[in-house]
LOMI-32753 format. One record per residue: x, y, z of N, C-alpha, C in turn; residue in three letters. Coordinates in steps of 0.1 Angstrom, whole numbers. Layout:
BEGIN
    n_c1    n_c2    n_c3   ca_c1   ca_c2   ca_c3    c_c1    c_c2    c_c3   residuo
       X       Y       Z       X       Y       Z       X       Y       Z       ALA
...
This chain:
BEGIN
    n_c1    n_c2    n_c3   ca_c1   ca_c2   ca_c3    c_c1    c_c2    c_c3   residuo
      92     -62    -290     100     -55    -280      99     -63    -266       MET
     110     -66    -259     109     -72    -246     100     -64    -236       PRO
      93     -71    -227      85     -64    -217      94     -60    -205       ASN
      88     -53    -196      96     -49    -184     102     -60    -176       ILE
      93     -71    -174      98     -82    -166     111     -88    -172       GLN
     111     -89    -186     123     -95    -192     135     -86    -191       THR
     133     -73    -193     144     -64    -192     150     -63    -178       GLN
     143     -64    -168     148     -62    -154     156     -75    -149       ILE
     154     -86    -156     161     -98    -153     176     -96    -156       LEU
     180     -87    -164     194     -85    -168     202     -76    -158       LYS
     195     -70    -148     202     -62    -138     208     -70    -127       PHE
     219     -66    -122     225     -71    -110     215     -67     -99       LYS
     215     -75     -88     205     -72     -77     212     -67     -65       THR
     203     -61     -56     207     -56     -43     196     -60     -34       ILE
     200     -64     -21     190     -68     -12     184     -56      -4       SER
     173     -58       3     167     -47      11     177     -43      22       LEU
     184     -53      28     194     -49      38     205     -41      33       LYS
     210     -45      21     221     -38      15     217     -24      11       GLU
     205     -22       8     200      -9       4     198       1      16       MET
     200      -3      28     198       5      40     208      17      39       ASN
     219      16      32     229      26      31     224      38      23       SER
     214      36      15     209      47       7     194      49       9       VAL
     190      49      22     176      52      26     172      66      22       LYS
     181      76      23     178      89      19     165      95      24       LEU
     164      95      37     151     100      43     151     116      43       MET
     163     122      41     164     136      39     171     138      25       ASN
     163     143      16     168     142       2     161     152      -7       ARG
     167     153     -19     161     160     -30     154     150     -40       ILE
     142     153     -43     134     144     -52     133     151     -66       ASP
     135     144     -77     134     149     -90     125     139     -98       THR
     113     144    -103     104     135    -110     104     137    -125       LYS
     101     126    -132      99     127    -146      87     118    -150       PHE
      79     122    -159      68     114    -164      69     111    -178       VAL
      67      98    -182      69      95    -197      61      82    -199       PHE
      60      78    -212      53      67    -216      61      54    -214       ASN
      53      43    -211      59      30    -209      69      26    -220       LYS
      66      30    -232      75      26    -243      89      31    -242       SER
      90      43    -236     103      49    -234     111      41    -223       LEU
     104      37    -213     111      29    -203     117      16    -209       LEU
     109       9    -217     115      -3    -224     127       1    -232       LEU
     127      13    -238     138      17    -246     151      20    -238       ASP
     149      26    -226     161      30    -218     166      20    -208       ILE
     158      10    -204     162       0    -194     175      -7    -197       LEU
     178     -11    -210     191     -17    -213     203      -8    -210       PRO
     200       6    -211     211      15    -209     214      17    -194       ASP
     204      14    -185     205      16    -171     212       4    -164       LEU
     212      -8    -170     216     -19    -162     231     -19    -159       LYS
     239     -12    -166     254     -11    -163     257      -1    -152       ASP
     247       7    -149     249      18    -139     241      16    -126       ASN
     231       7    -126     223       6    -115     221      -9    -111       TYR
     219     -12     -98     215     -25     -94     200     -24     -91       LYS
     193     -35     -91     179     -35     -89     175     -42     -75       ILE
     166     -36     -68     162     -42     -55     154     -55     -58       LEU
     158     -65     -51     152     -78     -52     147     -82     -38       LYS
     134     -85     -37     128     -89     -24     120    -102     -26       ILE
     123    -112     -19     117    -125     -19     115    -130     -34       ASN
     126    -127     -41     127    -132     -55     120    -123     -65       GLY
     114    -112     -61     107    -103     -70     116     -90     -73       ASN
     116     -86     -85     124     -75     -89     116     -62     -91       ARG
     103     -63     -89      94     -52     -87      85     -54     -76       PHE
      81     -43     -69      73     -45     -57      60     -38     -58       SER
      50     -43     -50      37     -38     -50      36     -29     -37       ARG
      30     -17     -40      28      -7     -29      13      -3     -28       TYR
       9      -2     -16      -5       3     -13      -3      14      -3       ASN
     -10      25      -6      -9      37       3     -23      43       6       SER
     -25      47      18     -37      53      23     -34      67      28       ILE
     -40      77      22     -36      91      25     -47      98      34       TYR
     -42     108      42     -51     115      51     -49     130      48       PHE
     -59     138      50     -58     152      49     -68     158      59       ASP
     -68     171      60     -78     178      69     -92     179      62       THR
    -102     181      69    -116     182      62    -116     193      51       PRO
    -108     203      52    -108     213      41     -96     212      32       ASN
     -90     200      32     -79     196      23     -67     206      24       PHE
     -62     208      36     -51     218      38     -39     213      31       LEU
     -35     200      31     -23     196      25     -23     196      10       PHE
     -35     192       4     -37     193     -10     -36     208     -15       TYR
     -43     217      -8     -43     231     -12     -30     237     -10       ASN
     -22     233       0      -9     239       2       0     236     -10       SER
      -1     223     -16       6     220     -28       1     227     -40       HIS
     -12     228     -41     -18     235     -53     -14     250     -53       HIS
     -13     256     -41     -10     270     -40       5     273     -40       ASN
      13     263     -42      27     265     -43      34     268     -30       GLY
      29     265     -19      36     267      -6      49     259      -5       ARG
      59     265       0      72     258       1      72     248      12       VAL
      64     250      22      63     240      33      51     231      30       ASN
      53     219      27      42     210      24      43     197      31       ARG
      31     191      33      30     179      41      22     168      34       VAL
      26     155      35      18     144      31      18     134      43       LYS
       6     129      46       5     119      57      -1     106      51       ILE
       5      95      53       0      83      47       4      70      55       ARG
      -4      60      53       1      46      56       6      41      43       PHE
      17      34      44      22      27      32      25      12      35       ARG
      20       4      27      22     -11      28      31     -15      17       GLU
      43     -20      21      53     -26      11      49     -41      10       TYR
      41     -44       1      34     -57       1      43     -69       1       VAL
      54     -68      -8      62     -80     -10      72     -82       2       ASP
      75     -72      10      84     -73      21      76     -75      34       SER
      62     -73      33      54     -75      45      55     -63      55       GLY
      61     -52      51      63     -41      60      52     -30      58       LEU
      48     -24      69      39     -13      69      44      -2      77       CYS
      42      11      73      46      22      80      36      33      80       PHE
      35      41      91      29      54      90      39      64      87       LEU
      37      72      76      48      81      71      43      95      71       GLU
      52     104      75      50     118      74      61     124      65       VAL
      57     130      54      66     136      44      65     151      45       LYS
      76     157      47      76     172      47      85     177      36       LYS
      81     187      29      89     194      19      93     208      25       LYS
     106     211      26     110     223      33     113     234      22       ASN
     116     246      27     118     257      17     131     255       9       PRO
     140     247      13     152     244       4     149     233      -6       LYS
     136     229      -7     133     219     -17     136     204     -13       GLY
     140     202      -1     143     189       4     131     182       9       LYS
     130     169       7     120     160      13     125     154      25       THR
     118     155      36     122     149      49     111     139      53       VAL
     115     126      54     104     116      57     107     110      70       LYS
      97     110      79      97     103      91      87      92      91       SER
      90      80      97      80      69      97      82      60     109       ARG
      71      53     112      71      44     123      64      31     118       VAL
      69      19     123      63       7     119      49       5     125       ASN
      40       0     117      27      -4     122      24     -18     117       VAL
      14     -24     123      11     -38     120       4     -40     107       LYS
      -4     -30     103     -11     -30      90     -15     -16      87       LYS
     -20     -14      75     -25       0      71     -39       2      75       VAL
     -43      14      79     -56      17      84     -63      28      76       TYR
     -76      29      77     -83      40      71     -88      50      82       ARG
     -84      47      94     -87      56     106     -75      56     115       LYS
     -71      68     119     -60      70     128     -64      68     142       LEU
     -55      60     150     -58      58     164     -49      68     172       ASN
     -50      67     185     -43      77     194     -28      77     192       LYS
     -22      65     191      -8      65     189      -3      71     176       SER
     -11      68     165      -8      74     152      -9      89     153       HIS
     -19      95     159     -20     109     160      -9     115     168       LYS
      -5     108     179       7     114     187      19     114     178       LEU
      22     104     170      34     104     162      33     115     152       PHE
      22     117     146      20     128     136      22     142     142       ILE
      16     143     154      17     156     161      32     159     165       GLU
      39     149     169      53     150     172      61     155     160       LYS
      58     150     148      66     154     136      62     168     131       GLN
      49     171     133      44     184     127      43     195     137       LEU
      45     192     150      44     202     161      31     209     161       LYS
      21     202     156       7     208     156      -3     196     155       GLU
     -14     199     161     -25     188     162     -35     191     151       ASN
     -35     184     140     -45     186     129     -56     176     131       TYR
     -68     180     127     -79     171     125     -77     164     112       GLU
     -76     151     112     -73     144     100     -83     133      97       LEU
     -86     131      84     -95     121      80     -90     114      67       GLU
     -96     102      65     -93      94      53     -96     102      41       TYR
     -87     101      31     -88     109      19     -91      99       7       CYS
     -81      90       4     -82      80      -6     -70      71      -5       HIS
     -69      61     -14     -58      52     -14     -54      49     -28       GLU
     -41      45     -30     -36      42     -43     -28      29     -43       ASN
     -25      24     -55     -18      11     -56     -10      13     -69       PHE
       3       8     -68      11       8     -79      22      -2     -78       PHE
      29      -5     -89      41     -13     -89      53      -4     -90       ASN
      64      -9     -83      76      -1     -83      89      -9     -86       ARG
      97      -4     -95     111      -9     -96     120       1     -89       ILE
     129      -4     -80     138       4     -73     152       1     -78       THR
     159      11     -83     173      10     -88     182      18     -79       LEU
     194      12     -76     204      19     -68     216      21     -76       VAL
     221      34     -77     232      37     -85     245      30     -79       ASN
     253      25     -88     265      17     -84     277      26     -81       GLN
     276      39     -84     288      48     -82     285      60     -74       SER
     273      63     -71     270      75     -62     258      71     -53       MET
     256      79     -43     245      77     -34     232      82     -40       LYS
     225      73     -46     213      77     -54     204      65     -56       GLU
     191      68     -54     181      58     -58     172      63     -69       ARG
     167      54     -77     158      57     -88     146      48     -86       LEU
     134      54     -84     122      46     -83     114      48     -96       THR
     109      37    -101     101      37    -114      88      31    -111       ILE
      77      39    -111      64      35    -107      55      33    -120       ASP
      47      22    -120      38      20    -131      26      12    -126       PHE
      16      10    -135       3       4    -131      -3      12    -120       ASN
      -4      25    -120      -9      33    -110     -24      33    -110       PHE
     -31      30     -98     -45      30     -97     -49      37     -84       ARG
     -61      42     -83     -65      48     -70     -80      47     -68       PHE
     -84      49     -56     -99      48     -53    -101      55     -40       LYS
    -114      58     -38    -119      64     -25    -128      53     -19       ASN
    -124      46      -9    -131      35      -3    -145      40       1       TYR
    -156      32      -1    -156      18      -6    -158      17     -21       PRO
    -156      28     -28    -157      28     -43    -147      19     -49       ASN
    -150      15     -62    -140       7     -70    -129      16     -75       LYS
    -119      10     -81    -108      17     -87    -114      27     -97       ILE
    -110      40     -96    -115      50    -104    -106      54    -116       VAL
     -94      49    -116     -85      53    -127     -74      42    -128       ASP
     -71      39    -141     -60      30    -143     -51      36    -154       GLU
     -39      40    -149     -29      46    -158     -19      36    -162       SER
     -22      27    -171     -14      16    -174      -1      19    -182       LYS
      -2      30    -190      10      33    -198      19      44    -193       ASN
      15      50    -181      23      61    -175      34      55    -166       ILE
      46      61    -168      57      58    -159      60      71    -151       ILE
      61      70    -138      66      81    -130      79      77    -124       ILE
      90      83    -128     103      80    -123     108      91    -114       ALA
     114      88    -103     119      97     -93     133      95     -89       GLU
     141     104     -91     155     104     -86     155     109     -71       LEU
     162     101     -62     163     105     -48     178     107     -45       LYS
     181     119     -42     196     122     -40     197     131     -28       GLN
     209     131     -22     212     140     -10     211     154     -15       GLU
     216     157     -27     215     170     -33     214     168     -48       LYS
     208     178     -55     206     176     -69     220     174     -76       LEU
     221     163     -83     233     160     -91     229     157    -105       ASN
     232     166    -114     228     165    -128     238     156    -136       ARG
     248     151    -129     257     141    -135     252     127    -134       HIS
     241     125    -127     234     112    -126     232     107    -140       SER
     234      94    -142     233      88    -155     218      89    -160       TYR
     209      87    -151     195      88    -155     191     102    -158       PHE
     196     112    -151     193     126    -154     198     129    -168       TYR
     210     124    -171     216     127    -185     207     121    -195       LYS
     201     109    -193     192     103    -203     180     111    -205       ILE
     174     116    -194     162     125    -195     165     137    -203       MET
     177     143    -201     181     155    -209     182     151    -224       ARG
     188     140    -227     190     135    -241     176     133    -247       GLU
     166     129    -239     153     126    -245     144     139    -244       LYS
     151     150    -240     144     163    -239     132     162    -230       ARG
     133     155    -219     122     154    -209     126     163    -197       LEU
     116     171    -193     118     180    -182     113     174    -169       ARG
     119     178    -158     114     173    -145     100     180    -143       LYS
      92     173    -135      79     178    -132      76     176    -117       THR
      66     185    -112      63     184     -98      51     175     -96       GLY
      49     165    -105      38     156    -104      37     149     -91       MET
      25     149     -85      23     142     -72      11     132     -74       SER
      14     119     -71       3     109     -73      -8     113     -63       LYS
      -5     118     -52     -15     121     -42     -24     133     -47       TYR
     -18     143     -53     -26     154     -58     -34     150     -70       CYS
     -28     142     -79     -36     137     -91     -48     130     -87       PHE
     -47     120     -77     -58     113     -73     -68     121     -65       ALA
     -64     130     -57     -73     139     -49     -81     148     -59       THR
     -75     154     -69     -83     162     -78     -92     154     -86       SER
     -89     142     -89     -98     133     -97    -110     129     -89       ALA
    -108     125     -77    -119     120     -68    -127     132     -63       ILE
    -121     143     -61    -129     155     -55    -128     167     -65       PHE
    -135     166     -76    -134     176     -87    -138     190     -83       PRO
    -144     192     -72    -148     205     -67    -136     213     -62       ARG
    -125     206     -60    -113     213     -55    -105     220     -66       LEU
     -98     231     -63     -90     238     -73     -80     229     -79       LYS
     -78     230     -92     -67     222     -98     -60     229    -110       SER
     -63     242    -111     -57     249    -122     -42     248    -123       ASN
     -35     248    -112     -20     248    -111     -15     234    -116       ARG
     -23     224    -115     -19     210    -119     -22     207    -133       PHE
     -30     215    -140     -34     212    -154     -23     208    -163       LYS
     -11     216    -163       0     212    -172       5     197    -169       PRO
       5     194    -156      10     180    -152      -1     170    -157       ASN
     -13     173    -155     -24     164    -159     -23     162    -174       PHE
     -20     172    -182     -19     171    -196      -7     161    -200       ALA
       4     162    -192      15     153    -194      10     139    -192       ILE
       3     137    -181      -2     123    -178     -11     118    -189       LEU
     -20     126    -194     -30     122    -204     -22     119    -217       GLU
     -13     127    -221      -5     125    -233       3     112    -232       LYS
       8     108    -221      17      96    -220       9      84    -216       ASN
      -4      85    -214     -12      73    -211     -18      67    -223       ASN
     -15      72    -235     -21      67    -247     -11      57    -254       ASN
């Protein structure tokens, strides 16, 4: 069976500049988790409906993220407890494009993800004054924040050719709590995420997921890593999602 790199060479490409029209900073996110073997099976079906982002000759990108939370893990616990208003704060390095951002992601009661970000020179494990001011402006509150952990993964970004939609496909997910070494390598797990202005079940990828009888999941890479690194935290709500990860990592 052809590997991922071989399959994605068959896609038409789109540049980072061209993709600006589908930034979707205010959007509905729909996630699916499955095994790498299924991705290899469905990629040929996606190439006629999606273009692939190409940066500096690369058709998949490397991402590094550093996450922050309060000392009592307010953001993690808000997600675990099912609160409709949720927050994630991170530095994200888009390695292949050389771009770095401080990002604030908010989930509102309507289920929409609203992302605000500002350019930074590099990613940091400590927030400085300007970083804190940006975060306070977005959240309208001054939180005590500290380094939580960091993760690394590869991403394929596909752009729908007929509707305003992006599809990100993440693989080779790893994470660690600095200065410790990598604590997990999920080599066979694929986390795919549809990003749309509003939920559109007519999306070609959504239809494929239904044909494969795969249900959407609330899987969060941040919550998965946090619960693994800090096992003392509550994680009962996430156990069904963790079971999906374990099943698809074999």
